[in-house]
N, C-alpha and C positions, 0 to 999 in steps of 0.2 A: 645664844652663845655669841660672845664678842671675839673678834680676831684683831691682831695687830698687823697693820700693813707693813710692807717691806721698808718704805721710807721712814716710818716711825721707828721701826726696829733699828735703822741706821743711826737715828739720833739717840735713842735709849735702848741699846741692844741687850740681849742675854749674854751671859759670860760663857758662851759655848766653846771658846777657844782658850780658856784660862789655863787648862792643864798643860798645854804645850808651852805657854809663856812661863809658868812656874817651873816646868822642867828645864827650860833654857837657863833661867836664873840659878837653879840648883847646880847645873853643870858649871856655870861660871864660879859659883861659890866653891865648888870642889877644886876647880883649877886654881882658885886663889888660895885655898887652904894648903895646897901642895906647892905654893910659891911659883906656879907657872905664870900666873897673872897677879899683879900687885893689887891687893885688896883695897889699898888706898885709892887707886885709880877707879876701881869699881864704885866705891862710895862717892867719890867726887862726881862720877858719871851719873849717879842717881840724883844728886842735887842739881847738876846741869840739866838732867832730864826733867826735873820738876819745873824748871823755868821754861824749857822748851814746851812742856805739856800745857802750860797756861796759854802760850802763844798758839799752839796747835789746836787747842780746844776752841779758842776764839776764832780761828780760821775755819774750823768745822761748823761752828754756829752759823757763820755767813753762808757757807756752802749748803748747809742743811735747809736753810730758809730761802735763800735767794738763788741757790744752785749755780754759783759761779765762783771761780778761784780769785780771791781778793789778794792781789800781789802787793798791795800797800800795807799789809798787816805788819810786816817787819818794821816799817817806818812809823806805824802807829806806836809800836813799842818804843822806838827811839824818841818820838815826840813826847810821849808820856814821861819818859825818863828825864828829858830836858825841862819839861814843865815842873817836875819835882825839883830839879836843880835850881830853877828860878825861885821857887818857893823857899828852898832850904838855904840858898846862898844870898838871896836879896830881900824878898818880901818878909819872911818870918823873922829874920834878924832885926829888921827895922821895927818890928812889933815887940822886940825883946824876947823872942822865942828862938833860942839857939842853944846848941850843945852837941856833944859827941861822947861816945863811950858810955852808953847806957848799959849798966851791968856788965855782962860778958861780951856785949856786942860792940862793934866798931862805931856804929851810928848812934845818934842821940834820939831823944823823945820827939823832936820835930818831925822825924820821918813818919810818925803815926798821925801827924796832922797833914803833912804834904801828900802822902799817898792817897787818902780819900779825895783830896782836892784835885789831884792829878787825874784820878779816875773820873770825877765829875766833869772836869775840863775836856778830857778825851771823849767822853760820852757825848757831850754837847757838840764837839767838833765833828765827830762821826755822823751824828744825826744831821748836822748842818750840811755836810758834804753829800749825804744821801739825798736830802731835799733839793739841793741845788744842782747835783750832777746825776747821780745814779737813778733817782726816781724819774727824772725827765727821759733818760735813756730807756728805762723799762717801759714807760708809756708809749714810746715810739716803737717798741717791739724789737729792739736791737738784739743781736745774737749774744750768746754767752762769751764768745771769743772777743767781741768788741767790748763787752763789759770788763773782761780781764785786761785787755789792752789799755782801757781807760784807767783802770786801777794801777797799771804799771806807770802810766804818765803821772798819775797822782802821787805815786811813791817817789818818783824823781823830783816832783815839785815840793813835797814835804821835806825831803832830804836837803834840797836846795834852800828851803826856808830856814831849816835848822842851822845850816852853814852860814847863811847871811846874818842871822841873829846872834849866834854864839861863836861863829868862826869854826875853824877846823882843829883847834887845839884840844888836848885831852883835859878833861875835867874830872873832879872827884866830889862826891858828897862830903860834907864835914865828917871826919872820921878820926878815931883814935885807935892805934894798933893795940890788939889784944892777943893773949896767948891762945894757942890752939888746944883743943882737948886731945889728950894723948890716950889712945886705946891700945889694946893688945895687937900683936902682929904688925906693928909699925904703922898703924892707922892714925892719922892726925886729921881732926875735923875742926874747921873754923866755926866758932859759935854762930856767926852770921848764916852759915849754911843750914844749921839746925832750924833757925828761924824761918828761912826760906822754905825748907821742907815741910815744917809744921803748918805754915800759912797756906802752902799749896794744898795740903790735905784738907784743911778747913774750907778753902774756897771751892774745891771740887765737890765736897760733901754738900755745901750750901747750894751750889749750882744744881746738883742732882735733886735735892729736895725742892728747889724752886721749879724745876722742870716737871717734876712728878706730883707735887702736892698743891701747887698754886694754880689759880684760874688762868693767869697770864702764861704760866709754863705749859699748861695743858693746851692752851690756844696756840702756843708756838709749835707744839708737837703736831697739832692738827694742821697748821699752816704748812709745816714741813712735809706732811703727808700729801696734801693736795690743796694748793692755795685757792684755786677757783672754788672747790667744794667748801672750803672753810669760809670763803667770802659769802657764798650762797647761804651757808648755815647761820650767818649773822655775826661772824667774827670780823672785827675791824682789822683787816690784814695790814693796812698802812700803819696802824698803831703797833701791831706785832713786829713789823719791820723796824720801827723805831726802837722797840725794846731789844730787838736782836742786835742792832748796831750799838746800842748803849752797853749791853752786856759784853759784846765782843771787844769793843774799844776799851772798856774797863779792865777786862782780863789782859788785853795787850799792854795797857799802861802799867798794870801790876807786874807783868812779866818784864817790862822794860826797866822798872825801878829795881826789881830783884836782880836783873842781869847787871845793872850798874853797881849794886852792892856786891854781887858775887865776884865780878872781875875788878872791882875797885877802880873803875874808870868809865868815863862816858866818851863816846866817839860818834860823830854824825852817821857813820856807816855800821854801827853796832847791830842795829836791827836788820839791815839789809844782809849782813853776813850770816845772820841766823835764819834767813828766810828759807834756804834750801833744807835746813834741819827741820823747820816747821812742816814743809811739804813732804819731806821724807817720812816724818812721823805720821802725818795724816794718811799717806798712801799705804804705809806699812800696816797701820791699825785698821784701815778701812775708811774710804772717803765719806765724809759726813757723819762719822761715827764718833761720839764723844769719848766713850770708853776706849775705843781703838786709838784715838789720838793720844790719850793718856799713856796707854801701854806702849804704843809705838814710840812716844817721846822718851820714855824711860829706857827702852832698848837702844834708841839712837844715841842718847846721852852716854850710856855705859859704853857702847861700841866706840864712840868718838873719843872718849877719855882713855879707854884701854888701849886704843891704837897708838897713843903717844908713847907707850912703852917700847915700841919698835920703830915708829915713824915720827917724822917732824910734826909738831902740833899744827903746823899750817895745813896739814892734809886731813884734818878732822872733817872738813866739808866734803872732801873726796870720798871718805869712808861712808858718810851719810848718803852721798849720791850713789855709790855702788850698792848700798843696801836698798835704796829706793828702786833702782833699776832691777835688782834681783827680785824684789817683791813684785814688781810689775810683770816680770817674766814667769815667776813661779806661781804666785797667787795674786792675780790682778785686782781682786776685790778686797785684798788685805786680810789680816788675821781675823778680824771680826766682821768681815764683809758678808752681806746677804744677797741673794739673788733678787733682781728686780722683778 
């Protein structure tokens, strides 16, 4: 008889808290139906939550394998978005690959070229940073706190590099304005948001299949459970760490590109602003838990957007922070948390 250890359950858990989550969303739908809450804000919140989910899952991957909070994850998103900007605004046009307004979307087909290249670039950067910085610190046996503080310094450095290269001005991907889809009850949905939502679903499913069906994915789960035991069992844990950084950075880059499309602008601090939402999602869903990060992100996204019905949009981050603190006080292990 085989058993699943608590840490592996954190990475790929059972949906033992799904009923409470579904009940919460049903309550929101009922409130929206009676016009207490604007349904359009709820829908926008789900799409924002999809972007947050990719960043939160990437954060959970790092924590699940390396067991420390990577504070540079938001700036990974920013750097990935700006790499795509360089490709879309400079490199690809020189190769004759440019355009906007593909079908119902504001962006053009070059996005489908720039996105994979940005993912590969961020994966290479993340692995390079691990080899030159984090791996050396791990071998010296430094504490998790010091690793987290190092990642904070790296976040500042990456943000500074973006500002040096691109400046502090606001940029946009090449785009052409398109009409929103008009639904009942006053709901208007930008076609770009549907693309973001659909791609997020595809990526989450692919990641799930990768972690549960492939040799590398199973090795990642074993490493998450116990790195020393995995190493003794013959697993090349350094290779697994590289895979972890590549997957995490790739998801962060995708989230950054999607965020740039979602808000139709790029700023050097765009990822840093989202960092509190990422951590709130991870803590709410359960630290190191991929499903929890997804559900937590959707809840945070909806809560942040719905709050703008009564509060200034600048307080979105405050709402996420309040939810995070409440989760720590009421259920410290999160919705999908398990006992160690």
